[in-house]
C-alpha positions in Angstrom: 98.5 123.5 87.5 101.5 122.7 89.8 105.2 122.5 88.4 108.0 121.7 90.6 111.4 121.0 89.7 114.5 120.2 92.4 113.2 120.4 95.7 115.4 120.1 98.1 115.0 120.6 101.7 117.7 120.2 104.8 117.5 120.5 108.3 121.2 120.5 109.9 122.9 117.4 108.5 119.6 115.6 107.8 118.9 115.9 103.4 114.8 115.5 104.2 113.7 116.3 100.4 116.1 115.1 97.6 115.5 116.8 94.4 111.8 116.3 94.0 110.3 116.8 90.7 106.4 116.8 90.5 103.9 117.7 87.8 100.0 117.9 89.1 97.4 118.5 86.3 94.3 120.9 87.1 91.1 118.9 88.8 93.5 116.0 89.3 93.5 114.3 92.8 96.8 113.2 93.7 97.5 110.8 96.9 101.2 111.1 98.6 102.0 107.7 100.8 105.0 106.8 102.4 106.2 105.9 105.8 106.5 108.2 108.8 109.7 110.2 107.9 109.8 110.1 104.4 109.0 113.9 103.7 105.5 113.9 102.7 104.5 116.9 105.5 107.7 118.4 104.6 106.9 118.3 100.4 103.3 119.2 101.3 104.3 122.3 103.2 106.6 123.3 100.2 104.0 122.8 97.6 101.7 124.8 99.8 104.2 127.7 100.2 104.1 127.3 104.0 107.8 126.9 104.1 110.3 126.9 101.4 112.8 124.5 99.8 116.7 125.3 101.2 118.8 128.0 99.7 121.5 127.0 97.4 120.1 124.9 94.9 117.6 126.1 91.8 114.3 124.8 92.9 111.2 126.2 91.1 107.6 126.1 92.1 104.8 127.1 89.8 101.3 126.9 90.7 98.1 128.1 88.3 101.2 129.8 86.4 102.4 131.9 88.9 106.1 131.7 89.7 106.0 131.3 93.6 109.5 131.9 94.3 109.4 135.3 92.3 106.6 136.6 94.7 107.3 139.2 97.9 106.3 137.9 101.0 103.1 140.1 101.1 102.4 138.7 97.5 102.7 135.4 98.6 100.6 135.7 101.4 97.8 137.2 99.1 98.3 134.3 96.4 98.2 131.8 99.3 95.0 133.6 100.7 93.2 133.5 97.4 94.4 130.2 95.4 95.3 127.4 97.9 93.0 125.8 100.8 94.5 123.7 103.6 92.7 120.7 105.3 94.7 119.3 108.3 94.2 116.3 110.7 93.0 118.1 113.3 90.1 120.8 111.9 91.9 123.8 113.9 88.5 125.5 113.9 88.3 128.7 116.5 86.0 127.4 119.4 84.7 130.6 120.1 82.9 131.2 116.3 80.0 129.4 114.6 80.4 127.2 112.2 79.6 130.3 109.5 81.7 132.3 111.1 84.7 130.0 110.9 84.3 129.1 107.4 84.2 132.9 106.6 87.5 134.0 108.0 89.6 133.3 104.8 87.2 135.5 103.3 87.2 138.2 105.7 90.9 137.8 105.1 90.6 138.4 101.7 88.2 141.7 102.2 85.3 139.9 100.9 81.9 141.9 101.9 80.4 140.0 104.8 77.2 139.5 102.9 78.9 137.7 99.9 81.1 135.9 102.2 78.0 134.4 104.3 76.3 133.7 101.1 79.4 131.5 100.1 79.8 129.7 103.1 75.8 128.7 103.3 76.2 127.8 99.9 79.0 125.2 100.9 77.2 124.3 104.1 74.0 123.0 101.9 76.2 121.2 99.1 77.8 119.4 102.5 74.4 118.8 104.3 75.4 120.9 107.2 73.0 124.2 106.9 71.4 123.2 110.1 74.7 123.5 111.7 75.5 127.2 110.4 74.7 128.8 114.1 76.7 125.5 116.0 80.1 126.4 117.6 82.6 123.3 117.1 81.9 121.9 120.6 78.6 121.1 119.4 79.6 119.3 116.7 80.2 115.7 115.7 83.9 114.7 114.7 83.0 114.1 111.0 80.9 117.8 110.8 83.9 119.6 112.5 86.1 118.0 109.5 83.7 119.0 106.9 83.4 122.6 108.4 87.1 122.7 107.7 86.5 121.8 104.2 83.8 124.2 103.7 86.4 126.9 105.3 89.3 125.5 102.6 86.6 126.2 99.7 85.5 129.5 100.8 87.7 131.5 98.1 87.4 129.0 95.6 90.9 127.9 95.2 92.6 126.3 92.5 94.3 123.8 94.6 93.5 121.9 98.3 96.2 120.7 100.1 95.1 117.7 102.8 97.5 116.7 105.3 96.1 113.3 107.1 92.5 114.6 106.6 90.8 111.6 107.5 93.2 110.5 110.5 91.0 111.6 113.2 87.8 110.6 111.9 86.2 107.1 112.8 85.7 104.8 110.0 82.4 105.9 108.2 83.1 109.7 108.7 86.5 108.9 106.9 84.7 107.3 104.2 82.0 110.0 104.1 85.1 112.5 103.5 87.1 110.6 101.0 83.7 110.4 98.7 83.6 114.2 99.4 86.8 115.2 98.0 85.8 113.4 94.8 82.1 115.2 94.6 84.1 118.3 95.5 86.3 117.7 92.1 83.6 117.1 90.2 81.4 120.1 91.3 83.9 122.4 91.6 87.1 121.4 89.8 89.5 122.0 92.3 92.8 120.0 92.1 93.4 117.9 95.7 96.9 116.6 97.1 96.2 114.4 99.9 98.8 113.1 101.8 97.6 110.1 103.8 98.3 107.1 105.4 95.0 105.5 104.7 95.4 103.4 101.7 91.8 103.1 100.7 91.9 106.7 100.2 95.2 106.9 98.4 94.0 104.1 96.1 91.0 106.4 95.3 93.3 109.0 94.0 93.9 109.7 90.4 97.7 109.2 91.2 99.3 107.8 94.2 102.7 108.7 95.0 104.9 106.9 97.3 107.6 108.5 99.1 110.7 106.7 100.3 113.6 108.8 102.1 112.8 112.0 100.3 112.3 111.1 96.9 109.3 110.1 95.4 110.0 106.3 93.7 106.8 105.3 92.4 104.1 107.1 90.7 
């Protein structure tokens, strides 16, 4: 599903990622842990195509059989919207839109007809137990509900892989536990691959594999 080879990242003289190699299988849930500054989020952003490795290195990134660095900017944007979902620590829902509308935004970007997008969104809301929140705006939802809406948004286009950056970091312990269990239900139901950066050891240990990063390198798998 994901093959990354020789991933380097420099910020000036700071060598943040040092020849990272990674192979993640389809429907696998992989957690990435490590101290702050270890390079976890930088790696996640590169794997998620939001950033690129530093030039001058023979880096490779393949997702779902596609050579990412062989795509033009427009092709990459289309690929990202169709094949990749993102979940962040802060849900980043648009406050002026309802839960249903927020979920549908990636589908609208892909030019999926409104009727089809809303049908898919309602299916996800039903799966998440939030059907009665469809017409509510983010300010009317609890933190856990907002994050589940963000999860639904990440799934609306049936992505092959979902990248999550500290997804439960802003939640209380009960909501965090519910979210952690949700990832595994989603994997079993929809066969998505999940790559999760987290400081939550409980979530990290639940994953199929836990990768530990130290000073820009994966030192334990």
